[in-house]
C-alpha positions as CSV (number, residue, x, y, z in Angstrom):
1,M,6.0,-24.4,-23.1
2,S,7.9,-25.2,-19.9
3,L,7.0,-23.6,-16.6
4,S,10.2,-21.5,-16.5
5,V,9.5,-20.2,-20.1
6,M,5.9,-19.4,-19.2
7,T,7.1,-17.6,-16.0
8,N,9.6,-15.5,-18.0
9,F,7.0,-14.8,-20.6
10,Y,4.5,-13.6,-18.0
11,Y,7.1,-11.5,-16.2
12,N,8.4,-9.8,-19.4
13,N,4.9,-8.8,-20.3
14,F,4.2,-7.8,-16.7
15,M,7.2,-5.5,-16.9
16,K,6.1,-3.9,-20.1
17,I,2.8,-2.8,-18.6
18,Y,4.3,-0.5,-16.0
19,P,7.2,1.9,-16.3
20,K,10.6,1.1,-14.9
21,I,11.2,4.7,-13.9
22,I,8.4,6.4,-11.9
23,P,7.8,9.7,-10.1
24,V,7.5,9.0,-6.3
25,F,5.7,10.9,-3.6
26,P,7.5,10.1,-0.3
27,L,5.2,10.6,2.7
28,N,5.9,9.8,6.3
29,G,3.2,7.7,8.0
30,V,1.2,6.8,4.9
31,I,1.3,3.2,3.9
32,Y,-0.6,2.5,0.7
33,F,-1.6,-0.9,-0.7
34,P,-2.8,-2.4,-4.0
35,K,-6.5,-2.4,-4.5
36,T,-7.0,0.4,-2.0
37,N,-7.9,4.1,-2.6
38,L,-5.9,7.0,-1.2
39,P,-7.2,10.6,-1.4
40,L,-4.5,13.2,-1.4
41,N,-4.6,16.9,-1.0
42,I,-1.6,18.3,-3.0
43,F,-0.4,21.8,-2.3
44,E,3.5,21.8,-2.4
45,K,5.0,23.1,-5.6
46,R,7.1,20.0,-6.2
47,Y,4.1,17.6,-5.8
48,L,1.8,19.8,-7.8
49,D,4.4,19.5,-10.6
50,L,4.5,15.7,-10.0
51,V,0.8,15.3,-10.3
52,N,0.4,17.6,-13.3
53,D,3.2,15.8,-15.2
54,T,1.9,12.4,-14.2
55,F,-1.7,13.2,-15.2
56,K,-0.5,14.4,-18.6
57,K,1.6,11.3,-19.2
58,D,0.2,8.0,-18.0
59,K,-1.4,8.9,-14.6
60,L,1.0,6.4,-12.8
61,M,2.9,7.5,-9.7
62,G,4.5,5.8,-6.7
63,M,3.9,6.2,-3.0
64,V,6.5,5.3,-0.6
65,Q,7.0,5.9,3.1
66,S,9.8,8.2,4.0
67,Q,12.0,7.2,6.9
68,R,12.1,9.2,10.2
69,E,15.4,11.0,9.4
70,G,16.9,12.6,6.3
71,D,15.8,12.0,2.8
72,E,15.8,8.2,3.0
73,V,12.8,6.2,1.9
74,Y,11.8,2.6,2.5
75,K,12.7,0.2,-0.4
76,V,9.1,-1.0,-1.0
77,G,6.3,1.2,-2.1
78,C,3.1,1.0,-4.2
79,L,2.3,2.1,-7.7
80,G,-1.0,3.9,-8.1
81,K,-3.1,5.4,-10.9
82,I,-4.7,8.8,-10.6
83,S,-8.4,7.9,-10.9
84,D,-9.8,11.3,-10.1
85,L,-8.3,14.8,-10.2
86,Q,-9.9,18.1,-9.1
87,K,-8.3,21.5,-9.0
88,S,-9.4,24.0,-6.3
89,K,-9.5,27.8,-6.7
90,D,-6.7,28.3,-4.2
91,G,-4.2,26.2,-6.3
92,R,-4.5,22.9,-4.5
93,I,-5.1,19.6,-6.4
94,L,-7.3,16.9,-4.9
95,I,-6.7,13.4,-6.3
96,N,-7.7,9.9,-5.7
97,L,-5.0,7.3,-6.2
98,T,-6.0,3.7,-6.9
99,G,-3.4,1.1,-5.9
100,I,-2.1,-1.3,-8.6
101,T,1.0,-3.2,-7.5
102,R,3.9,-2.8,-5.2
103,F,7.5,-2.2,-6.3
104,E,11.0,-2.4,-5.0
105,I,13.2,0.7,-5.4
106,L,16.5,-0.1,-7.2
107,E,18.0,3.4,-7.4
108,E,17.2,7.0,-7.5
109,I,17.4,8.7,-10.9
110,E,19.0,12.2,-11.1
111,N,16.8,14.7,-12.8
112,N,16.3,18.5,-13.0
113,K,12.8,18.3,-11.6
114,L,11.6,19.4,-8.1
115,Y,10.2,15.9,-7.4
116,R,12.1,12.6,-7.1
117,E,12.1,9.7,-9.6
118,F,13.3,6.1,-9.0
119,K,14.1,3.1,-11.0
120,V,11.9,0.3,-9.7
121,D,11.3,-3.4,-10.1
122,Y,7.9,-5.2,-9.8
123,K,9.0,-8.9,-10.1
124,N,8.5,-9.9,-6.4
125,F,4.9,-8.7,-6.4
126,E,3.2,-10.2,-9.5
127,Y,0.4,-11.7,-7.5
128,D,-0.9,-8.2,-6.7
129,L,-2.7,-8.3,-10.0
130,K,-4.4,-11.6,-9.3
131,N,-7.7,-12.3,-7.6
132,L,-8.0,-14.3,-4.4
133,S,-11.3,-15.9,-3.4
134,D,-10.1,-18.3,-0.7
135,K,-11.4,-17.2,2.7
136,K,-10.0,-20.1,4.7
137,G,-6.7,-18.4,5.6
138,S,-8.4,-15.1,6.7
139,E,-11.3,-16.2,8.9
140,S,-9.3,-16.2,12.1
141,L,-7.8,-12.8,11.2
142,M,-11.2,-11.3,10.5
143,S,-12.6,-12.3,13.8
144,K,-9.6,-10.9,15.7
145,A,-9.7,-7.7,13.6
146,K,-13.3,-7.0,14.6
147,I,-12.3,-7.3,18.3
148,F,-9.2,-5.2,17.8
149,F,-11.1,-2.4,16.1
150,K,-13.8,-2.4,18.7
151,K,-11.3,-2.2,21.6
152,N,-9.7,0.8,19.8
153,G,-13.0,2.5,19.4
154,L,-12.8,2.3,15.6
155,L,-16.0,2.0,13.5
156,L,-16.0,0.0,10.3
157,N,-19.0,-0.8,8.2
158,W,-18.3,-4.6,8.3
159,K,-21.4,-5.3,6.1
160,E,-19.9,-3.2,3.3
161,F,-16.5,-4.5,4.1
162,E,-17.6,-8.0,3.4
163,K,-18.4,-7.0,-0.2
164,L,-14.7,-6.5,-1.0
165,D,-12.7,-9.3,-2.5
166,E,-10.2,-11.0,-0.2
167,I,-7.1,-9.1,-1.3
168,Q,-9.0,-5.8,-0.8
169,K,-10.1,-6.9,2.6
170,I,-6.5,-7.8,3.8
171,N,-5.0,-4.7,2.2
172,T,-7.6,-2.4,3.7
173,L,-7.1,-3.9,7.1
174,S,-3.4,-3.5,6.7
175,M,-3.8,0.1,5.7
176,I,-6.2,1.3,8.3
177,S,-5.3,-0.8,11.4
178,P,-4.1,1.3,14.4
179,V,-0.6,-0.2,14.4
180,T,2.8,1.5,14.0
181,N,4.2,2.7,10.7
182,E,7.0,0.1,10.9
183,E,4.5,-2.6,11.3
184,K,2.5,-1.4,8.3
185,Q,5.7,-1.3,6.3
186,K,6.3,-4.9,7.3
187,L,2.9,-5.8,6.0
188,L,3.6,-3.9,2.7
189,E,6.7,-5.9,2.3
190,A,5.1,-9.3,2.9
191,V,5.5,-11.0,-0.5
192,T,2.6,-13.4,-0.5
193,M,-0.9,-13.0,0.7
194,E,-0.4,-15.9,3.2
195,D,2.6,-14.0,4.6
196,K,0.6,-10.8,4.9
197,I,-2.3,-12.6,6.7
198,N,0.0,-14.3,9.1
199,T,1.9,-11.1,9.8
200,L,-1.2,-9.0,10.4
201,E,-2.8,-11.7,12.6
202,N,0.4,-11.9,14.7
203,I,0.5,-8.1,15.1
204,I,-3.2,-7.9,16.1
205,S,-2.8,-10.9,18.5
206,F,0.1,-9.1,20.1
207,Y,-1.9,-6.0,20.7
208,L,-4.9,-7.9,22.0
209,H,-2.7,-9.9,24.4
210,E,-1.1,-6.6,25.6
211,V,-4.5,-5.1,26.3
212,N,-5.8,-8.1,28.1
213,F,-2.6,-8.4,30.1
214,K,-2.7,-4.7,31.2
215,N,-6.4,-5.1,32.2
216,Q,-5.8,-8.0,34.5
217,T,-6.3,-7.4,38.1
218,I,-3.9,-8.8,40.6
219,Q,-5.8,-10.4,43.5
């Protein structure tokens, strides 16, 4: 079997696993990555409907960052699976969403529901389902991240953090780093892990340089 045939075979099977049309929860300021967990407190009627419908169906829903103005959303989001659901006495639903793979939005689907649905494509993000054990590309990033977090007064249990696999480490840092939403979206859209590592390291290096520059004393 040729490489191109194998690639098409893999992609076709990859596409069959996850739905082409998904319900999406647009949320400003929340960037969500594969292999990370996102707790959500649901209380709006439209999103209560979304979660209830999703939980009854396949437990799969998308998260995407909404843009600053209007109803526009960014084109890349993350598909997650509801791994835990609890209903409170006051009508709220508490869920944990476990990230699976990113998607690209193709178009919005008209429906008669309160929540929004989109046709999506996963083809650019196949590697999200793969394991990565090579630490060579991330050693420099990790050392800078520790300095960056310390300078920002953020505590992270690095001993427990080291138990994560490499993709989880990079995605977790991308998700929780104190950088702008636009920068986090850029990290989400980085296609390969190498691109993401380089992008995150450049962002952190910029902030560290800015802090050092501002703290310099002119003699």
